mmCIF file as Biopython writes it, N, C-alpha, C and O atoms, coordinates in Angstrom:
data_model
#
loop_
_atom_site.group_PDB
_atom_site.id
_atom_site.type_symbol
_atom_site.label_atom_id
_atom_site.label_alt_id
_atom_site.label_comp_id
_atom_site.label_asym_id
_atom_site.label_entity_id
_atom_site.label_seq_id
_atom_site.pdbx_PDB_ins_code
_atom_site.Cartn_x
_atom_site.Cartn_y
_atom_site.Cartn_z
_atom_site.occupancy
_atom_site.B_iso_or_equiv
_atom_site.auth_seq_id
_atom_site.auth_asym_id
_atom_site.pdbx_PDB_model_num
ATOM 1   N N  . MET A ? 1  ? 91.911  -54.181 55.255 1.0 0.0 1  A 1 
ATOM 2   C CA . MET A ? 1  ? 93.360  -52.882 54.079 1.0 0.0 1  A 1 
ATOM 3   C C  . MET A ? 1  ? 92.081  -52.565 53.968 1.0 0.0 1  A 1 
ATOM 4   O O  . MET A ? 1  ? 91.148  -53.299 53.644 1.0 0.0 1  A 1 
ATOM 5   N N  . ALA A ? 2  ? 92.072  -50.979 54.368 1.0 0.0 2  A 1 
ATOM 6   C CA . ALA A ? 2  ? 91.703  -50.151 53.461 1.0 0.0 2  A 1 
ATOM 7   C C  . ALA A ? 2  ? 91.033  -50.091 52.050 1.0 0.0 2  A 1 
ATOM 8   O O  . ALA A ? 2  ? 92.214  -49.889 51.769 1.0 0.0 2  A 1 
ATOM 9   N N  . ARG A ? 3  ? 90.439  -50.068 51.060 1.0 0.0 3  A 1 
ATOM 10  C CA . ARG A ? 3  ? 90.380  -49.821 49.229 1.0 0.0 3  A 1 
ATOM 11  C C  . ARG A ? 3  ? 91.031  -48.323 49.026 1.0 0.0 3  A 1 
ATOM 12  O O  . ARG A ? 3  ? 90.888  -47.408 49.837 1.0 0.0 3  A 1 
ATOM 13  N N  . ARG A ? 4  ? 91.673  -48.251 47.959 1.0 0.0 4  A 1 
ATOM 14  C CA . ARG A ? 4  ? 91.495  -47.257 47.209 1.0 0.0 4  A 1 
ATOM 15  C C  . ARG A ? 4  ? 90.667  -46.516 47.033 1.0 0.0 4  A 1 
ATOM 16  O O  . ARG A ? 4  ? 89.766  -47.260 47.418 1.0 0.0 4  A 1 
ATOM 17  N N  . PRO A ? 5  ? 90.089  -45.497 46.723 1.0 0.0 5  A 1 
ATOM 18  C CA . PRO A ? 5  ? 89.211  -44.900 45.553 1.0 0.0 5  A 1 
ATOM 19  C C  . PRO A ? 5  ? 89.194  -44.935 44.141 1.0 0.0 5  A 1 
ATOM 20  O O  . PRO A ? 5  ? 90.290  -44.614 43.681 1.0 0.0 5  A 1 
ATOM 21  N N  . PRO A ? 6  ? 88.160  -45.270 43.103 1.0 0.0 6  A 1 
ATOM 22  C CA . PRO A ? 6  ? 88.437  -45.636 41.927 1.0 0.0 6  A 1 
ATOM 23  C C  . PRO A ? 6  ? 89.503  -44.150 41.531 1.0 0.0 6  A 1 
ATOM 24  O O  . PRO A ? 6  ? 89.290  -43.026 41.986 1.0 0.0 6  A 1 
ATOM 25  N N  . LYS A ? 7  ? 90.451  -44.457 40.747 1.0 0.0 7  A 1 
ATOM 26  C CA . LYS A ? 7  ? 90.459  -43.149 40.045 1.0 0.0 7  A 1 
ATOM 27  C C  . LYS A ? 7  ? 89.641  -42.603 38.780 1.0 0.0 7  A 1 
ATOM 28  O O  . LYS A ? 7  ? 89.050  -42.923 37.748 1.0 0.0 7  A 1 
ATOM 29  N N  . ALA A ? 8  ? 90.054  -41.497 39.648 1.0 0.0 8  A 1 
ATOM 30  C CA . ALA A ? 8  ? 89.227  -40.262 37.982 1.0 0.0 8  A 1 
ATOM 31  C C  . ALA A ? 8  ? 89.063  -40.820 37.494 1.0 0.0 8  A 1 
ATOM 32  O O  . ALA A ? 8  ? 89.661  -41.867 37.740 1.0 0.0 8  A 1 
ATOM 33  N N  . GLN A ? 9  ? 87.873  -40.850 35.949 1.0 0.0 9  A 1 
ATOM 34  C CA . GLN A ? 9  ? 88.296  -40.958 34.762 1.0 0.0 9  A 1 
ATOM 35  C C  . GLN A ? 9  ? 88.310  -39.424 34.027 1.0 0.0 9  A 1 
ATOM 36  O O  . GLN A ? 9  ? 87.642  -38.402 34.187 1.0 0.0 9  A 1 
ATOM 37  N N  . ILE A ? 10 ? 89.528  -39.849 33.060 1.0 0.0 10 A 1 
ATOM 38  C CA . ILE A ? 10 ? 89.767  -38.827 31.710 1.0 0.0 10 A 1 
ATOM 39  C C  . ILE A ? 10 ? 88.198  -38.762 31.068 1.0 0.0 10 A 1 
ATOM 40  O O  . ILE A ? 10 ? 87.488  -39.691 30.684 1.0 0.0 10 A 1 
ATOM 41  N N  . VAL A ? 11 ? 87.937  -37.323 31.102 1.0 0.0 11 A 1 
ATOM 42  C CA . VAL A ? 11 ? 86.130  -36.931 30.736 1.0 0.0 11 A 1 
ATOM 43  C C  . VAL A ? 11 ? 86.508  -36.242 29.546 1.0 0.0 11 A 1 
ATOM 44  O O  . VAL A ? 11 ? 85.929  -36.441 28.478 1.0 0.0 11 A 1 
ATOM 45  N N  . ARG A ? 12 ? 87.888  -35.074 29.745 1.0 0.0 12 A 1 
ATOM 46  C CA . ARG A ? 12 ? 88.799  -34.742 28.182 1.0 0.0 12 A 1 
ATOM 47  C C  . ARG A ? 12 ? 89.972  -34.442 28.206 1.0 0.0 12 A 1 
ATOM 48  O O  . ARG A ? 12 ? 90.805  -34.015 29.005 1.0 0.0 12 A 1 
ATOM 49  N N  . GLU A ? 13 ? 89.860  -34.871 26.738 1.0 0.0 13 A 1 
ATOM 50  C CA . GLU A ? 13 ? 91.500  -35.275 26.293 1.0 0.0 13 A 1 
ATOM 51  C C  . GLU A ? 13 ? 92.011  -34.310 25.280 1.0 0.0 13 A 1 
ATOM 52  O O  . GLU A ? 13 ? 91.827  -34.563 24.090 1.0 0.0 13 A 1 
ATOM 53  N N  . TYR A ? 14 ? 92.486  -33.487 25.555 1.0 0.0 14 A 1 
ATOM 54  C CA . TYR A ? 14 ? 93.262  -32.958 24.107 1.0 0.0 14 A 1 
ATOM 55  C C  . TYR A ? 14 ? 94.603  -32.090 23.631 1.0 0.0 14 A 1 
ATOM 56  O O  . TYR A ? 14 ? 95.412  -31.739 24.489 1.0 0.0 14 A 1 
ATOM 57  N N  . TYR A ? 15 ? 94.747  -31.854 22.627 1.0 0.0 15 A 1 
ATOM 58  C CA . TYR A ? 15 ? 96.358  -31.591 22.775 1.0 0.0 15 A 1 
ATOM 59  C C  . TYR A ? 15 ? 96.467  -29.963 21.825 1.0 0.0 15 A 1 
ATOM 60  O O  . TYR A ? 15 ? 95.977  -29.496 20.796 1.0 0.0 15 A 1 
ATOM 61  N N  . ASN A ? 16 ? 97.651  -29.414 23.172 1.0 0.0 16 A 1 
ATOM 62  C CA . ASN A ? 16 ? 96.991  -27.542 23.113 1.0 0.0 16 A 1 
ATOM 63  C C  . ASN A ? 16 ? 98.540  -26.890 22.499 1.0 0.0 16 A 1 
ATOM 64  O O  . ASN A ? 16 ? 99.008  -25.797 22.820 1.0 0.0 16 A 1 
ATOM 65  N N  . GLY A ? 17 ? 99.062  -27.724 21.699 1.0 0.0 17 A 1 
ATOM 66  C CA . GLY A ? 17 ? 100.205 -27.227 21.180 1.0 0.0 17 A 1 
ATOM 67  C C  . GLY A ? 17 ? 101.662 -27.364 21.616 1.0 0.0 17 A 1 
ATOM 68  O O  . GLY A ? 17 ? 102.618 -26.942 20.965 1.0 0.0 17 A 1 
ATOM 69  N N  . LYS A ? 18 ? 101.733 -28.032 22.849 1.0 0.0 18 A 1 
ATOM 70  C CA . LYS A ? 18 ? 102.793 -27.970 23.805 1.0 0.0 18 A 1 
ATOM 71  C C  . LYS A ? 18 ? 102.191 -29.321 24.395 1.0 0.0 18 A 1 
ATOM 72  O O  . LYS A ? 18 ? 102.942 -30.291 24.282 1.0 0.0 18 A 1 
ATOM 73  N N  . PHE A ? 19 ? 101.156 -29.510 24.909 1.0 0.0 19 A 1 
ATOM 74  C CA . PHE A ? 19 ? 101.583 -30.782 26.003 1.0 0.0 19 A 1 
ATOM 75  C C  . PHE A ? 19 ? 99.473  -31.346 25.321 1.0 0.0 19 A 1 
ATOM 76  O O  . PHE A ? 19 ? 98.457  -30.731 24.999 1.0 0.0 19 A 1 
ATOM 77  N N  . VAL A ? 20 ? 99.881  -32.726 25.440 1.0 0.0 20 A 1 
ATOM 78  C CA . VAL A ? 20 ? 97.779  -33.215 26.530 1.0 0.0 20 A 1 
ATOM 79  C C  . VAL A ? 20 ? 97.638  -32.376 27.613 1.0 0.0 20 A 1 
ATOM 80  O O  . VAL A ? 20 ? 98.510  -31.850 28.306 1.0 0.0 20 A 1 
ATOM 81  N N  . ILE A ? 21 ? 96.589  -32.320 27.670 1.0 0.0 21 A 1 
ATOM 82  C CA . ILE A ? 21 ? 96.130  -31.455 27.963 1.0 0.0 21 A 1 
ATOM 83  C C  . ILE A ? 21 ? 94.722  -32.664 28.911 1.0 0.0 21 A 1 
ATOM 84  O O  . ILE A ? 21 ? 93.644  -32.746 28.322 1.0 0.0 21 A 1 
ATOM 85  N N  . GLN A ? 22 ? 94.822  -33.194 29.804 1.0 0.0 22 A 1 
ATOM 86  C CA . GLN A ? 22 ? 94.030  -34.739 30.903 1.0 0.0 22 A 1 
ATOM 87  C C  . GLN A ? 22 ? 93.137  -33.901 31.605 1.0 0.0 22 A 1 
ATOM 88  O O  . GLN A ? 22 ? 93.755  -33.229 32.430 1.0 0.0 22 A 1 
ATOM 89  N N  . VAL A ? 23 ? 91.543  -33.609 31.597 1.0 0.0 23 A 1 
ATOM 90  C CA . VAL A ? 23 ? 90.409  -33.437 32.139 1.0 0.0 23 A 1 
ATOM 91  C C  . VAL A ? 23 ? 89.396  -34.326 33.396 1.0 0.0 23 A 1 
ATOM 92  O O  . VAL A ? 23 ? 88.292  -34.836 33.207 1.0 0.0 23 A 1 
ATOM 93  N N  . ARG A ? 24 ? 90.129  -34.295 34.564 1.0 0.0 24 A 1 
ATOM 94  C CA . ARG A ? 24 ? 89.417  -35.770 34.700 1.0 0.0 24 A 1 
ATOM 95  C C  . ARG A ? 24 ? 88.092  -35.177 35.532 1.0 0.0 24 A 1 
ATOM 96  O O  . ARG A ? 24 ? 87.849  -34.053 35.973 1.0 0.0 24 A 1 
ATOM 97  N N  . ASP A ? 25 ? 87.478  -36.205 35.547 1.0 0.0 25 A 1 
ATOM 98  C CA . ASP A ? 25 ? 86.362  -36.152 36.384 1.0 0.0 25 A 1 
ATOM 99  C C  . ASP A ? 25 ? 85.690  -35.521 37.699 1.0 0.0 25 A 1 
ATOM 100 O O  . ASP A ? 25 ? 84.574  -35.058 37.934 1.0 0.0 25 A 1 
ATOM 101 N N  . ASP A ? 26 ? 86.811  -35.699 38.423 1.0 0.0 26 A 1 
ATOM 102 C CA . ASP A ? 26 ? 87.159  -34.967 40.025 1.0 0.0 26 A 1 
ATOM 103 C C  . ASP A ? 26 ? 87.532  -33.181 39.758 1.0 0.0 26 A 1 
ATOM 104 O O  . ASP A ? 26 ? 87.455  -32.316 40.631 1.0 0.0 26 A 1 
ATOM 105 N N  . GLY A ? 27 ? 87.890  -32.994 38.485 1.0 0.0 27 A 1 
ATOM 106 C CA . GLY A ? 27 ? 88.501  -31.624 38.342 1.0 0.0 27 A 1 
ATOM 107 C C  . GLY A ? 27 ? 89.738  -31.377 37.923 1.0 0.0 27 A 1 
ATOM 108 O O  . GLY A ? 27 ? 89.933  -30.343 37.284 1.0 0.0 27 A 1 
ATOM 109 N N  . THR A ? 28 ? 90.569  -32.068 38.133 1.0 0.0 28 A 1 
ATOM 110 C CA . THR A ? 28 ? 92.000  -31.976 37.902 1.0 0.0 28 A 1 
ATOM 111 C C  . THR A ? 28 ? 91.955  -32.098 36.550 1.0 0.0 28 A 1 
ATOM 112 O O  . THR A ? 28 ? 91.121  -32.650 35.832 1.0 0.0 28 A 1 
ATOM 113 N N  . VAL A ? 29 ? 93.260  -31.338 36.217 1.0 0.0 29 A 1 
ATOM 114 C CA . VAL A ? 29 ? 94.043  -31.204 35.432 1.0 0.0 29 A 1 
ATOM 115 C C  . VAL A ? 29 ? 95.437  -31.374 35.343 1.0 0.0 29 A 1 
ATOM 116 O O  . VAL A ? 29 ? 96.193  -30.923 36.203 1.0 0.0 29 A 1 
ATOM 117 N N  . THR A ? 30 ? 95.950  -32.202 34.034 1.0 0.0 30 A 1 
ATOM 118 C CA . THR A ? 30 ? 96.981  -32.773 33.696 1.0 0.0 30 A 1 
ATOM 119 C C  . THR A ? 30 ? 97.440  -32.136 32.931 1.0 0.0 30 A 1 
ATOM 120 O O  . THR A ? 30 ? 96.703  -31.637 32.081 1.0 0.0 30 A 1 
ATOM 121 N N  . GLU A ? 31 ? 98.638  -31.921 32.911 1.0 0.0 31 A 1 
ATOM 122 C CA . GLU A ? 31 ? 99.451  -31.816 31.362 1.0 0.0 31 A 1 
ATOM 123 C C  . GLU A ? 31 ? 100.608 -33.033 31.192 1.0 0.0 31 A 1 
ATOM 124 O O  . GLU A ? 31 ? 101.204 -33.499 32.162 1.0 0.0 31 A 1 
ATOM 125 N N  . LYS A ? 32 ? 100.803 -33.421 29.959 1.0 0.0 32 A 1 
ATOM 126 C CA . LYS A ? 32 ? 101.084 -34.890 29.783 1.0 0.0 32 A 1 
ATOM 127 C C  . LYS A ? 32 ? 102.429 -34.787 27.843 1.0 0.0 32 A 1 
ATOM 128 O O  . LYS A ? 32 ? 102.146 -34.439 26.696 1.0 0.0 32 A 1 
ATOM 129 N N  . ASN A ? 33 ? 102.974 -34.994 28.102 1.0 0.0 33 A 1 
ATOM 130 C CA . ASN A ? 33 ? 103.984 -35.313 26.704 1.0 0.0 33 A 1 
ATOM 131 C C  . ASN A ? 33 ? 103.255 -35.695 25.588 1.0 0.0 33 A 1 
ATOM 132 O O  . ASN A ? 33 ? 102.415 -36.537 25.906 1.0 0.0 33 A 1 
ATOM 133 N N  . TYR A ? 34 ? 103.236 -35.425 24.450 1.0 0.0 34 A 1 
ATOM 134 C CA . TYR A ? 34 ? 102.384 -36.444 23.409 1.0 0.0 34 A 1 
ATOM 135 C C  . TYR A ? 34 ? 103.020 -37.401 23.436 1.0 0.0 34 A 1 
ATOM 136 O O  . TYR A ? 34 ? 102.627 -38.449 23.948 1.0 0.0 34 A 1 
ATOM 137 N N  . ASN A ? 35 ? 103.859 -37.283 23.026 1.0 0.0 35 A 1 
ATOM 138 C CA . ASN A ? 35 ? 104.515 -38.788 22.629 1.0 0.0 35 A 1 
ATOM 139 C C  . ASN A ? 35 ? 104.583 -40.242 23.760 1.0 0.0 35 A 1 
ATOM 140 O O  . ASN A ? 35 ? 104.717 -41.422 23.435 1.0 0.0 35 A 1 
ATOM 141 N N  . ASN A ? 36 ? 104.434 -39.633 25.196 1.0 0.0 36 A 1 
ATOM 142 C CA . ASN A ? 36 ? 104.274 -40.890 25.883 1.0 0.0 36 A 1 
ATOM 143 C C  . ASN A ? 36 ? 102.560 -41.083 25.904 1.0 0.0 36 A 1 
ATOM 144 O O  . ASN A ? 36 ? 102.081 -42.028 26.532 1.0 0.0 36 A 1 
ATOM 145 N N  . VAL A ? 37 ? 102.195 -40.681 25.598 1.0 0.0 37 A 1 
ATOM 146 C CA . VAL A ? 37 ? 100.237 -40.550 25.820 1.0 0.0 37 A 1 
ATOM 147 C C  . VAL A ? 37 ? 99.619  -41.217 25.009 1.0 0.0 37 A 1 
ATOM 148 O O  . VAL A ? 37 ? 98.679  -41.943 25.331 1.0 0.0 37 A 1 
ATOM 149 N N  . ILE A ? 38 ? 100.205 -41.029 23.393 1.0 0.0 38 A 1 
ATOM 150 C CA . ILE A ? 38 ? 100.020 -42.019 22.192 1.0 0.0 38 A 1 
ATOM 151 C C  . ILE A ? 38 ? 100.814 -43.606 22.624 1.0 0.0 38 A 1 
ATOM 152 O O  . ILE A ? 38 ? 100.174 -44.512 22.090 1.0 0.0 38 A 1 
ATOM 153 N N  . GLN A ? 39 ? 102.156 -44.207 23.533 1.0 0.0 39 A 1 
ATOM 154 C CA . GLN A ? 39 ? 102.790 -44.737 23.296 1.0 0.0 39 A 1 
ATOM 155 C C  . GLN A ? 39 ? 101.889 -45.480 23.966 1.0 0.0 39 A 1 
ATOM 156 O O  . GLN A ? 39 ? 101.232 -46.315 23.344 1.0 0.0 39 A 1 
ATOM 157 N N  . GLY A ? 40 ? 101.723 -45.310 25.253 1.0 0.0 40 A 1 
ATOM 158 C CA . GLY A ? 40 ? 100.703 -45.529 26.363 1.0 0.0 40 A 1 
ATOM 159 C C  . GLY A ? 40 ? 98.508  -45.772 25.032 1.0 0.0 40 A 1 
ATOM 160 O O  . GLY A ? 40 ? 97.809  -46.772 25.198 1.0 0.0 40 A 1 
ATOM 161 N N  . LEU A ? 41 ? 98.268  -45.103 24.444 1.0 0.0 41 A 1 
ATOM 162 C CA . LEU A ? 41 ? 97.518  -45.984 23.650 1.0 0.0 41 A 1 
ATOM 163 C C  . LEU A ? 41 ? 97.458  -46.947 22.868 1.0 0.0 41 A 1 
ATOM 164 O O  . LEU A ? 41 ? 96.535  -47.724 22.626 1.0 0.0 41 A 1 
ATOM 165 N N  . ASN A ? 42 ? 98.704  -46.857 22.391 1.0 0.0 42 A 1 
ATOM 166 C CA . ASN A ? 42 ? 99.109  -47.627 21.869 1.0 0.0 42 A 1 
ATOM 167 C C  . ASN A ? 42 ? 99.653  -49.263 22.000 1.0 0.0 42 A 1 
ATOM 168 O O  . ASN A ? 42 ? 99.869  -50.064 21.091 1.0 0.0 42 A 1 
ATOM 169 N N  . GLY A ? 43 ? 99.779  -49.424 23.384 1.0 0.0 43 A 1 
ATOM 170 C CA . GLY A ? 43 ? 100.229 -50.102 23.981 1.0 0.0 43 A 1 
ATOM 171 C C  . GLY A ? 43 ? 98.710  -50.614 24.739 1.0 0.0 43 A 1 
ATOM 172 O O  . GLY A ? 43 ? 98.822  -51.753 25.192 1.0 0.0 43 A 1 
ATOM 173 N N  . LEU A ? 44 ? 97.479  -50.061 24.935 1.0 0.0 44 A 1 
ATOM 174 C CA . LEU A ? 44 ? 96.110  -49.785 25.384 1.0 0.0 44 A 1 
ATOM 175 C C  . LEU A ? 44 ? 95.574  -50.587 24.356 1.0 0.0 44 A 1 
ATOM 176 O O  . LEU A ? 44 ? 94.726  -51.440 24.614 1.0 0.0 44 A 1 
ATOM 177 N N  . TYR A ? 45 ? 96.110  -50.334 22.891 1.0 0.0 45 A 1 
ATOM 178 C CA . TYR A ? 45 ? 95.957  -51.055 20.981 1.0 0.0 45 A 1 
ATOM 179 C C  . TYR A ? 45 ? 96.008  -52.511 21.454 1.0 0.0 45 A 1 
ATOM 180 O O  . TYR A ? 45 ? 95.162  -53.405 21.485 1.0 0.0 45 A 1 
ATOM 181 N N  . LYS A ? 46 ? 96.970  -52.453 21.721 1.0 0.0 46 A 1 
ATOM 182 C CA . LYS A ? 46 ? 97.714  -53.740 20.935 1.0 0.0 46 A 1 
ATOM 183 C C  . LYS A ? 46 ? 97.070  -54.892 22.265 1.0 0.0 46 A 1 
ATOM 184 O O  . LYS A ? 46 ? 96.789  -56.055 21.976 1.0 0.0 46 A 1 
ATOM 185 N N  . ASN A ? 47 ? 96.919  -54.379 23.609 1.0 0.0 47 A 1 
ATOM 186 C CA . ASN A ? 47 ? 96.829  -55.716 24.444 1.0 0.0 47 A 1 
ATOM 187 C C  . ASN A ? 47 ? 95.739  -56.190 24.314 1.0 0.0 47 A 1 
ATOM 188 O O  . ASN A ? 47 ? 94.671  -55.612 24.113 1.0 0.0 47 A 1 
ATOM 189 N N  . PRO A ? 48 ? 96.133  -58.109 24.509 1.0 0.0 48 A 1 
ATOM 190 C CA . PRO A ? 48 ? 94.898  -59.003 24.182 1.0 0.0 48 A 1 
ATOM 191 C C  . PRO A ? 48 ? 94.310  -59.077 24.980 1.0 0.0 48 A 1 
ATOM 192 O O  . PRO A ? 48 ? 93.378  -59.834 24.712 1.0 0.0 48 A 1 
ATOM 193 N N  . LYS A ? 49 ? 94.233  -58.548 26.372 1.0 0.0 49 A 1 
ATOM 194 C CA . LYS A ? 49 ? 93.708  -58.878 27.410 1.0 0.0 49 A 1 
ATOM 195 C C  . LYS A ? 49 ? 92.264  -58.429 28.006 1.0 0.0 49 A 1 
ATOM 196 O O  . LYS A ? 49 ? 91.411  -58.892 28.765 1.0 0.0 49 A 1 
ATOM 197 N N  . PHE A ? 50 ? 92.545  -56.902 26.989 1.0 0.0 50 A 1 
ATOM 198 C CA . PHE A ? 50 ? 91.149  -55.961 27.335 1.0 0.0 50 A 1 
ATOM 199 C C  . PHE A ? 50 ? 91.120  -55.592 25.911 1.0 0.0 50 A 1 
ATOM 200 O O  . PHE A ? 50 ? 91.778  -54.591 25.628 1.0 0.0 50 A 1 
ATOM 201 N N  . PRO A ? 51 ? 90.328  -56.349 24.691 1.0 0.0 51 A 1 
ATOM 202 C CA . PRO A ? 51 ? 89.883  -56.427 23.708 1.0 0.0 51 A 1 
ATOM 203 C C  . PRO A ? 51 ? 88.317  -55.293 23.256 1.0 0.0 51 A 1 
ATOM 204 O O  . PRO A ? 51 ? 87.900  -55.142 22.108 1.0 0.0 51 A 1 
ATOM 205 N N  . GLU A ? 52 ? 87.933  -54.882 24.058 1.0 0.0 52 A 1 
ATOM 206 C CA . GLU A ? 52 ? 87.115  -53.592 24.493 1.0 0.0 52 A 1 
ATOM 207 C C  . GLU A ? 52 ? 87.587  -52.297 24.657 1.0 0.0 52 A 1 
ATOM 208 O O  . GLU A ? 52 ? 86.941  -51.272 24.875 1.0 0.0 52 A 1 
ATOM 209 N N  . MET A ? 53 ? 88.879  -52.466 24.518 1.0 0.0 53 A 1 
ATOM 210 C CA . MET A ? 53 ? 89.757  -50.863 24.968 1.0 0.0 53 A 1 
ATOM 211 C C  . MET A ? 53 ? 90.024  -50.535 23.631 1.0 0.0 53 A 1 
ATOM 212 O O  . MET A ? 53 ? 89.753  -49.472 23.073 1.0 0.0 53 A 1 
ATOM 213 N N  . ARG A ? 54 ? 90.678  -51.704 23.068 1.0 0.0 54 A 1 
ATOM 214 C CA . ARG A ? 54 ? 90.860  -51.109 21.008 1.0 0.0 54 A 1 
ATOM 215 C C  . ARG A ? 54 ? 89.973  -49.988 20.755 1.0 0.0 54 A 1 
ATOM 216 O O  . ARG A ? 54 ? 90.426  -48.921 20.338 1.0 0.0 54 A 1 
ATOM 217 N N  . ASP A ? 55 ? 88.954  -50.133 20.942 1.0 0.0 55 A 1 
ATOM 218 C CA . ASP A ? 55 ? 87.823  -48.907 19.739 1.0 0.0 55 A 1 
ATOM 219 C C  . ASP A ? 55 ? 88.419  -47.912 20.458 1.0 0.0 55 A 1 
ATOM 220 O O  . ASP A ? 55 ? 89.264  -47.263 19.841 1.0 0.0 55 A 1 
ATOM 221 N N  . ASP A ? 56 ? 88.090  -47.441 22.251 1.0 0.0 56 A 1 
ATOM 222 C CA . ASP A ? 56 ? 88.359  -46.365 22.519 1.0 0.0 56 A 1 
ATOM 223 C C  . ASP A ? 56 ? 89.898  -45.405 22.446 1.0 0.0 56 A 1 
ATOM 224 O O  . ASP A ? 56 ? 90.142  -44.201 22.368 1.0 0.0 56 A 1 
ATOM 225 N N  . ALA A ? 57 ? 90.700  -46.606 22.514 1.0 0.0 57 A 1 
ATOM 226 C CA . ALA A ? 57 ? 92.226  -46.596 22.141 1.0 0.0 57 A 1 
ATOM 227 C C  . ALA A ? 57 ? 92.139  -45.836 20.919 1.0 0.0 57 A 1 
ATOM 228 O O  . ALA A ? 57 ? 91.828  -44.645 20.939 1.0 0.0 57 A 1 
ATOM 229 N N  . GLN A ? 58 ? 92.381  -46.420 19.927 1.0 0.0 58 A 1 
ATOM 230 C CA . GLN A ? 58 ? 92.349  -45.933 17.994 1.0 0.0 58 A 1 
ATOM 231 C C  . GLN A ? 58 ? 91.223  -45.000 18.532 1.0 0.0 58 A 1 
ATOM 232 O O  . GLN A ? 58 ? 91.649  -43.982 17.988 1.0 0.0 58 A 1 
ATOM 233 N N  . ASP A ? 59 ? 90.323  -44.657 19.063 1.0 0.0 59 A 1 
ATOM 234 C CA . ASP A ? 59 ? 89.564  -42.727 18.795 1.0 0.0 59 A 1 
ATOM 235 C C  . ASP A ? 59 ? 89.899  -42.282 18.982 1.0 0.0 59 A 1 
ATOM 236 O O  . ASP A ? 59 ? 89.969  -41.321 18.216 1.0 0.0 59 A 1 
ATOM 237 N N  . ARG A ? 60 ? 90.767  -42.201 20.466 1.0 0.0 60 A 1 
ATOM 238 C CA . ARG A ? 60 ? 91.530  -41.036 21.349 1.0 0.0 60 A 1 
ATOM 239 C C  . ARG A ? 60 ? 92.542  -41.017 20.045 1.0 0.0 60 A 1 
ATOM 240 O O  . ARG A ? 60 ? 92.329  -40.257 19.100 1.0 0.0 60 A 1 
ATOM 241 N N  . MET A ? 61 ? 93.625  -41.892 20.082 1.0 0.0 61 A 1 
ATOM 242 C CA . MET A ? 61 ? 94.741  -41.462 19.160 1.0 0.0 61 A 1 
ATOM 243 C C  . MET A ? 61 ? 94.029  -40.885 17.887 1.0 0.0 61 A 1 
ATOM 244 O O  . MET A ? 61 ? 94.603  -41.288 16.875 1.0 0.0 61 A 1 
ATOM 245 N N  . TYR A ? 62 ? 93.439  -40.434 17.737 1.0 0.0 62 A 1 
ATOM 246 C CA . TYR A ? 62 ? 93.107  -40.062 15.964 1.0 0.0 62 A 1 
ATOM 247 C C  . TYR A ? 62 ? 92.974  -38.744 16.261 1.0 0.0 62 A 1 
ATOM 248 O O  . TYR A ? 62 ? 93.611  -37.795 15.803 1.0 0.0 62 A 1 
ATOM 249 N N  . ARG A ? 63 ? 91.939  -38.758 17.211 1.0 0.0 63 A 1 
ATOM 250 C CA . ARG A ? 63 ? 91.122  -37.804 17.644 1.0 0.0 63 A 1 
ATOM 251 C C  . ARG A ? 63 ? 93.056  -36.766 18.408 1.0 0.0 63 A 1 
ATOM 252 O O  . ARG A ? 63 ? 93.314  -35.669 17.914 1.0 0.0 63 A 1 
ATOM 253 N N  . LEU A ? 64 ? 93.707  -37.163 19.130 1.0 0.0 64 A 1 
ATOM 254 C CA . LEU A ? 64 ? 94.781  -35.975 19.528 1.0 0.0 64 A 1 
ATOM 255 C C  . LEU A ? 64 ? 95.891  -36.066 18.389 1.0 0.0 64 A 1 
ATOM 256 O O  . LEU A ? 64 ? 96.616  -35.073 18.321 1.0 0.0 64 A 1 
ATOM 257 N N  . ALA A ? 65 ? 96.165  -37.190 17.398 1.0 0.0 65 A 1 
ATOM 258 C CA . ALA A ? 65 ? 96.895  -37.082 16.106 1.0 0.0 65 A 1 
ATOM 259 C C  . ALA A ? 65 ? 95.924  -35.503 15.654 1.0 0.0 65 A 1 
ATOM 260 O O  . ALA A ? 65 ? 96.481  -34.418 15.480 1.0 0.0 65 A 1 
ATOM 261 N N  . MET A ? 66 ? 94.384  -35.734 15.532 1.0 0.0 66 A 1 
ATOM 262 C CA . MET A ? 66 ? 93.749  -34.548 14.814 1.0 0.0 66 A 1 
ATOM 263 C C  . MET A ? 66 ? 94.637  -33.245 15.462 1.0 0.0 66 A 1 
ATOM 264 O O  . MET A ? 66 ? 95.542  -32.779 14.769 1.0 0.0 66 A 1 
ATOM 265 N N  . ASP A ? 67 ? 94.365  -32.680 16.776 1.0 0.0 67 A 1 
ATOM 266 C CA . ASP A ? 67 ? 94.780  -32.350 17.162 1.0 0.0 67 A 1 
ATOM 267 C C  . ASP A ? 67 ? 96.481  -31.741 16.694 1.0 0.0 67 A 1 
ATOM 268 O O  . ASP A ? 67 ? 96.566  -30.998 15.716 1.0 0.0 67 A 1 
ATOM 269 N N  . TYR A ? 68 ? 97.223  -31.969 17.151 1.0 0.0 68 A 1 
ATOM 270 C CA . TYR A ? 68 ? 98.569  -32.484 17.325 1.0 0.0 68 A 1 
ATOM 271 C C  . TYR A ? 68 ? 98.438  -31.966 15.002 1.0 0.0 68 A 1 
ATOM 272 O O  . TYR A ? 68 ? 99.337  -31.170 14.735 1.0 0.0 68 A 1 
ATOM 273 N N  . TYR A ? 69 ? 97.985  -32.154 14.342 1.0 0.0 69 A 1 
ATOM 274 C CA . TYR A ? 69 ? 98.196  -31.985 12.702 1.0 0.0 69 A 1 
ATOM 275 C C  . TYR A ? 69 ? 98.034  -30.560 13.001 1.0 0.0 69 A 1 
ATOM 276 O O  . TYR A ? 69 ? 99.046  -29.871 12.880 1.0 0.0 69 A 1 
ATOM 277 N N  . ARG A ? 70 ? 96.863  -29.948 13.398 1.0 0.0 70 A 1 
ATOM 278 C CA . ARG A ? 70 ? 96.327  -28.982 13.507 1.0 0.0 70 A 1 
ATOM 279 C C  . ARG A ? 70 ? 97.248  -27.893 13.777 1.0 0.0 70 A 1 
ATOM 280 O O  . ARG A ? 70 ? 97.356  -26.941 13.004 1.0 0.0 70 A 1 
ATOM 281 N N  . TYR A ? 71 ? 98.298  -28.070 15.470 1.0 0.0 71 A 1 
ATOM 282 C CA . TYR A ? 71 ? 99.072  -26.981 15.386 1.0 0.0 71 A 1 
ATOM 283 C C  . TYR A ? 71 ? 100.508 -27.884 14.515 1.0 0.0 71 A 1 
ATOM 284 O O  . TYR A ? 71 ? 101.081 -26.929 13.992 1.0 0.0 71 A 1 
ATOM 285 N N  . HIS A ? 72 ? 100.723 -28.221 14.410 1.0 0.0 72 A 1 
ATOM 286 C CA . HIS A ? 72 ? 102.270 -28.687 13.345 1.0 0.0 72 A 1 
ATOM 287 C C  . HIS A ? 72 ? 102.163 -28.794 12.127 1.0 0.0 72 A 1 
ATOM 288 O O  . HIS A ? 72 ? 103.143 -29.090 11.444 1.0 0.0 72 A 1 
#
């Protein structure tokens, strides 16, 4: 069975006043709902299987929250 290529990593993520914009290392850009992104990061933060992701998730949530409050 052929293996899938690895998923492109998010290299930049910011809130533009309406959506969270995620830019991946392969050049793709996606717009996502702010609340859905924060809920996903909160799930990563609380996941006991991957404690090494805790600091990264907390850092990303903080940066997105600061962007969010800049617009609201």
